[in-house]
N, C-alpha and C positions, 0 to 999 in steps of 0.2 A: 561168766564163769572163768573164761580164759584170762581176762585182765586181772581179776582179783586172785586167781589161783596161781598165776605165773609171772605177773609183771608188777602189780601194785606194791608188793613188799619192798620194792626199791625206793619208794617214796612215801607210802602210806603206812600208818601204824598197823602192826600185825593183827591187833584186836579188831580194827575196822575191817581188814581183809576177811577175817573169820566171820564177822557179822554179815557181811555182804554175801559170802559164800553160803551161809546158812539160809539167807533170804533167797538165793538162787535155787537151793534145794527145795524150799517151800513152794516157790513159784513153779518149778518143774513138776513137782508132785500134783499141784493144784490143776495144772492144765494137761496132765497126762503124759508129759515127756519124761518118763522115769529114767531113761538112760542118761539124759543130761542132768537130771536131779541127783542121781547117785554119783556121777562124776563130781558134781559140786560138793556132795557130802564127803567124798574122799579128801578133797582139798580142804574142806572145812575142818575135819578131824585132824589132819596133818598140821594145819596152821594153829589150831588151838593147843595141840600138844607142844609145839615149838614155842608158843607164846607163854606157856606156863599156866594154863587154866587149871583150876583146882582139880586134883585127880579124881575126887568123888564125883564131880560134875562130868568129867570125861568118861568115867565108868558108866554112869547112867546114860549118857549120850550114845556111846558105842553099842550098848545093849539094846537101846531103842532102835537105832539104825539097823542093827542085826535082825531084829524082828521084821522090819519093813523089807529088808533085802531078801529075807526068807520067803515072805509073802509073795514078793515079785520075782522070786527065783533068779536073782541077780548074783551069779557065782562070782563075777569079777569084783563086785562090791564086797562080798563076804570074804574074799581072799584078803583084801586090804584090812577089813574090819578085824579079822583074826590076828593080823600083825599088830594093829593098834592095841587090841585088847590084851595081848601078851605083855606089851610094854607097860601099859597102864597098871596092870595087875602086879607086875614085878616092882614097879616104882612105889606102889602103895605098901605092899608087905611081902614082896618076893613070892606072891601067889599063895601065901599061907592060908588066907581066908577069902581071897577075891578071885582065885583061879576059876575059870569057867569051863563048862563042858562043850562050849561052842568051838567047832573046828571047821575049817574049810579044806577041801581037797586041794592040797598045794599043787597037785599035778593037773588040776582041771584048767588052770590058766597059767601059762608059762610065758614070761616076757622079761626083757632086760629091766624094764621099769619095776617089776615086782621083785626081781632079784636085788635090784638096788635098794628098794624099800626094806627088804629083809635085812640086808647088810647094814643099812642106816640104823634101823631100830636095834639090831644086835649091838652095834657100837654104842648107841645111846644107853642101852641097858647096862652094858659092861662099864661104861664110864661112871654112871651114877651109883653103881655098886662097888666101885673102887677096884675093878678088875682092869688094870691099865694095859697089861700085855694083850688081853683079849680084845680090848677096845682098839688097840693099835692094829691087831690082826684084821678086824673087820673093816677098819678104815682102809687098810691096804687092799682088801678085796674090791672096795669101791673105786680106789684109784686105778685099778687095772681095767675098769670098764670105761667105755666112752661116755662119760657123764658131762652134761652141760654145766660148766663151772659157774654160769650165771643163775642157776636155780637156787631157790631158797634152801633146799636141803643141802646143796653143795656148800653154801655159806655157813650153815650150822655145823656141818661136819668139819669144815675148815677150822671153826672155833674149837670144837671138841678135840680135834686132832692136836691143835696147838696147846690147849690147856692140859690135855692128858699127857703130852710129851714131857712137861716139866716134872711130872712124877717119875717117868721113866729115866729122866736125866739124873735123878738122885741115885740111881742104881747103875746106870750105864751112860756115862758122859762121853758121847762121841760127836764128832763133827757133823755127821749125817743127821743125828737127832737134833742138834742145835740149830740146824737150818729150818726145821719145821715151824717152831714158834715165830721166827722172823718172817717167814713166808705168810703165815696166818695173819700176823699184825699188818703186813703190807696189804694183803687182800682185803681185810676188813676195814682198814683205813679208807680204801677206795670206796667201799660200800657205804661207809659213814658219811662220805661227802654228799651222798644222795639221800640217806635216811639216818640221821642222828638218833632218832627214836629207836630204830630196830637194832642198830649195830654199835653205837657209841660205847655202851657199857661193856661190850665184849672186848673192844679194843683196850679200854682202861684196865680190864682184868688181866688180859694177856700181858700188857705192859707192866702191871704190878708184879705178876709172876716173874717176868723177865728181870725187873729190877731186883727182886728178891733173890733170884738165882745168881745174880752178879754182886750180891751184897751191897746194893745201893739203897740203904735203909730209908732215908728220908723220901727219896723218890718213890719207893715201894709203898710206903704208908700213904702218901698223897694219892697215888694211883688206885690203891684199894678203896680209899674213901670216895674217890670220884666214881669208881665202878659201882659201889653200893648205892650212891646217890642217884646215878644215872639209871640203874636198873629199877629203883623204886619209882622214879619219875615216869618210866616207860611201862610200869606195872608188870615187869618180869620178875615175879616174886621168887621163882626158883633160882634165877641168876642173882638176885639180891641175897638170897640165903647162901648161895655158893660163894659170893664175895665175902660175906661175913665169916663163913667157915674158914676160907683161905686166909683172911686177915688174922683170925684167931690163931691158926696154925703158924702163920708167919711170926706173929708177936711172941708166941711161945718159943719158936726156934731162935728168934732174935735175943730173947732173954738168956737162953742157954749159950748163945754165941758170945755174950759178954760176961758170962760167969767164969 
């Protein structure tokens, strides 16, 4: 569980990490080590959300795990599952028809890891809903914590922070904000040296946005195309869709630029 939950993403495809963590959960449950099983489950769900598993599949999984955690009275697992469930529901339909009555007592388990998870998911929710200031706010909360920068969640929040900042720069072009995407590109380029599968598309998309921001049109188009192709090859369908959306928005703005 430790290897596939905290180390393997540096070199192995995220989908493989998720599969192995699920197997760890199944093994733990079968031999009665439920505490280890539920730790594997938490990492499995986190990895599958990050890798862009279909939301309907994630919804079914989290509700299945919730039932098992309830049976085994695992409050720690239920705390994380409630965080995951909220994000999945919001991403599907903002909770309109998929909201759940399941809730965990947030005061039952208090730790920095759980606070970090809450802020991480709030930032993810805000970004995908287009709430750029709110996303920036929650990323700021994470940055004030002593977070291991080598964690998968840290890499993902670095990407989200960078890509979100380009939207903020359209309204507030400051030197401080301009530093954020550059730092994100640098960090993720280092990660890409170890796992092109997991991080290459993110670098391409950040570079595309950066070229677009500086009106380097040919470079931007090439980087958008590379981001979309790379995301498709790595089966990150959510980031492939994001690349296509941003390319469309860029093409539309480029047309207006030349009008």
